[in-house]
N, C-alpha and C positions, 0 to 999 in steps of 0.2 A: 567278428575279429578272428583271424586264424590263430590256432595254437601251434606250438612247435610240432606237435605230432601230425598236424595236417600237412606238413611239408614232406612227409615220407609215406609211401604206399608200398605194401608188400604185394608181390606177385609170385604165385607158386606154380612151378612147372614139373611135369614128370620127367624122370630120367630112366635110362636102361640099367642103372647101377643099383647095387644092393643097398646103398644108402637111402634110396627112395627119392622123393620130391626134393627139389632144390628151390630156394627162394632168390629172387632178384628184387631190387628196390628202386622205385621211381623216386627221385629227389627233385622237389620243386624249389626254384630259386631264380637267380638271374638267368640260369640255363635250365633246361629240362634234361635231367640226366638219368641214366640207368646205371645202377651199381650192380655189376656182374651181368652176365648175358646168357645164362642158361646152357643147354646142351643141344647140339644141332640135329634135332629130329623133327619129323613132320608134326607129331603129336605135341611136342613142346612149342613149336612155332604157333600152332593153332590156339593153344592155351594162352600164350603170351599176347597174341592179338586180341583174343576175346577179353582178357582182363584189362589190357590197356583201353579198350573201348568202354569198359564199365566205369572207368574213372575219367573218361572224356578225352582219351588220347588215341593216336594211331602210331605205328612205327615211324612214319615220316616226321613225327613231332620230336623224336629224341634227337638232341643236339650233341650229347657226348656220352661215352661209356667209361665208367670208372671201374677197375678191376681189383678185387681183393687178392687174387692169386691165379696161377696158371692152369689149374686142373680143368679138364674138358667140360665138366658140368657147370663151369662158371664163365666160360668166354666163347660159347658156341656160336652165337648170332652176331658177332661184331661186324660182319660184312653185310648184314641184312638191313641196316638202317641207312637209308639213302642221304640223310642230311647230317649224319655225324661227322664232325670235323676234328674231334678231340678224343683220343684214347689215352686216359691217365692210369698209370700203374707204376709199380716199383721196377727199377731198371733190370732186376734179375728176371723179370717176366719176358723180357725182350726176345731171347732166343726161341722161346715157345711159340711166339707169334711169327717170327721171321723165318724159322724152320730151315736154317742153313744145314746142308748135309754134314758138314764137319762137326757140328754140335751133337747131332745124333749118333754119329759114329763114335765120338768121345763118350757119349752117354751109355751106349751099349758096351763099350770096352770097360767102362767103370764097373759095371755090374759083373761082367765076365771075370775080371780080376778079383772082385769082391767074392764071388762064388768060390773061386779057387782057394782064396785065403782062408775062407770060412769053413772049408771042408764039406762043401755041398756035393752031393752025389751027381754023377753025370746025367741022370734022368731029368734033372731040372734044367739043364742047359737049354733045352728046346724052348723054354719060356722066353728066352732072349729074343726069339724071332717075333714075339708078340708085343714088344715094348712100344712099338709105334701104332699098334691097333687103335688106341683111344683117340688118335689124331683125326680119325674120320668124324668124330663128334664135335670137333672144335673148329676154330677159325684161323685164317692167315691175316696178317697185318703188320702194324708197326706202332710202337708207343710214340705219341706226339707230346706227351707231358709226363715227365717223371715225378714220382711221389717218393718222398723220403720222410724220415723222422720230423715231425713238426710242420710238414707241408700242408697248406690250406688247399681244400678242394676247389678248383676253378668254378666260379659261379656259385659257390656255397662256402663262403669263407668262415662260416661258424663251425665248420667240420675240419678237424685236424687229423692228420695222418699219424698213426703210431705203428712202427715196424713190429711185427709179431711172427718172426720165423719160427719154424718147428714142423707144423704140418706141411709147409712148403717153404722153400728158401725165398720165394717171392712174396710171401704173405704179409699184407698190411690190413690194419683195422682202422676205423674212422670214428672219432670221438667228438661229441658236441658238449662242451663243458657246461653250457648254460643249463641243461637239464639231465646231463649224465648219459645221454643216449649213445650207444655203441653199436655200429654196424660191424659185426665181428667175423663175417666170412665163415670159415670153418675152424677158426682158432678156439672158440669156446661155444660148445653146443650144449643145450640143456638136458638132452636125453641120452647121449652117448659121448664118450671120450674121443677126441680127435686122435688120429694116428700120426705120430711124428714119422715122416717118410724119408728114407735114405735118398740122397741126390748126389751126383758128382760135384766136385768143386766148380764154382762159377767161372774161375779162370783156370785154364789148362795148367797143370802142374801145381795148383795150389792144394792146401790141406783139405782133407775130407771134412765136410760139415758134420757136427754131432747134433742131429735134429732134436733128440730128447732133451739134451742140455739146453738148447735154444728154446724149446718149448717151455721148460721150466722157467727160464729167464723171462719169457714173454708173459707167462701166466703171472709170475710175481710182479711184473710191471703193471698188471691190471689192479693189484692190490693198493697201488699208490694212486689210483684214480677213483673219484667218486662216481661210480657207475650207477645208472638207473636202468632203463630198459635196454636189453640186448636184442638186437635184430640179427639173428643167426642166418647162416647159409642153409641150414637144415633144422627141422623141428620147430617147436613153438617159441614165440617171443617170450622172454622171461626177465626177471628183475632181481635175482639173488646171485649175482655174479661172484661176489667175494666168497660166499659160503661154498659155491661150486668149485672155485679155484682151490680152496683149502681141501675140499674132498678129493679133487683130481690129483693134487700133489701127494696127498696121504696115500691114495690107492696106488700110485706109481711107486712110492717108496715101499709099500707092502709087496708088490710084485718084485721089485729089485731084491728084497730080502729073501724071497722064495728062490730067485735065481742064485743068489749067494749061497743058499743052503745046498745047492746042487754040487758045489765044489768040495764037499766032504769026500767025494769019490775021487778027487784028484783033478788033473788038468782036463780042460775041455775046449773044443773049438766052438765058434758061434753056432754052426749047424747042429752040433751035439745038444747044445742048450735049447735050441729052437724045437727040436724033436720032443724034448722033455717038457717044455713050457707049453707047447701047443700040439699035443699028440693027435687031436682030432681035426686040426685045421692046417697043419703044415703042408699037406698035399693039395688041398683045394685053395688055400689063400697064402701061397708061398711068399709072395712079395711083402704082404702086410706083416706076416709073422716074423720074417727075417728082419724087417725094419724094426719091429718092436723088440726083438731079441737084442739085436746089436745096440739099440738104444739103451736097453737096461745094462748091458755090458759096459758101454761108454760111461754110464752113470756110476756104476760100481768102481770103474777105474778112476774116475774123476774124484770120487770121495775117498780114494786110497785103500779100497778093500780088495781090488784085484789088480794084477799087472799082467803084461803080455810078453810072450817071446815067440820067435819064429823058428820053425823047424821045417826043412824041405818046402819052403815057400808057403807054409800054412801058419796062420796065427793061432796060438794057444793062449788061454787064460788060465791063471792060477791065483790062489789066495796070496795076498802080499804079506 
């Protein structure tokens, strides 16, 4: 007799990114599905084929791919499974697969304007040319089945979708109530804290997302669920989700307090804060450090400790 754990198999693939290996999951049910699809490198494809063979399958056996979010280490091999007829994901993932030029022009413009408003020095502007680089590790395609809050996974109706934006606007996780299993993508990792990453509004002209506030909301949502084993996108499978959530929220609040303390000097722009918060990493991990900094500023503004004003098209923060 099969146990519930027999219906899910973890496959681990190398990536060219600092985060290291990424996991994808084979789901067995009415359909044979792959949750996430790795990063498009020769080494990762060889590892995927070898590990599929170890559990009795080939790439040709995969019938659908289900995606947790749009980052390149999670959807690289979508085009490599000849018998896949369903790609299931949150609708906000769609432009990353369809790759229309207008979307990427707007994406790049968003960061350019954000840099200017944040007081970023000109030397960082060259990084805008590299925003599309990660696309070489991912796939093109289109979503055929949209997933939203409460959606059942096709062919695996015991798994329910829960929207968990923050790390990515397209991020969803999958929960099996019967045993509390959670396929969490990059939302909750056991060994490192996920980065809430800045993205442009999904709709042109819309309000900028506040990813750290979304991340906190998504984490607090997990506290209302009876979670057992968490199957993450990176790192080991673990079973102490609630304790980890409390720890992550507490550490984020501690970092926000550190940022708040910087305002004893007076008004600051986001880049001024980033330099102080990440003096050793702002040059080498500029995108990540700016996302983290603006996230903390969003949080402090949200709880009423900071307010903003604009001067010469730059945004300044001050104690409220």
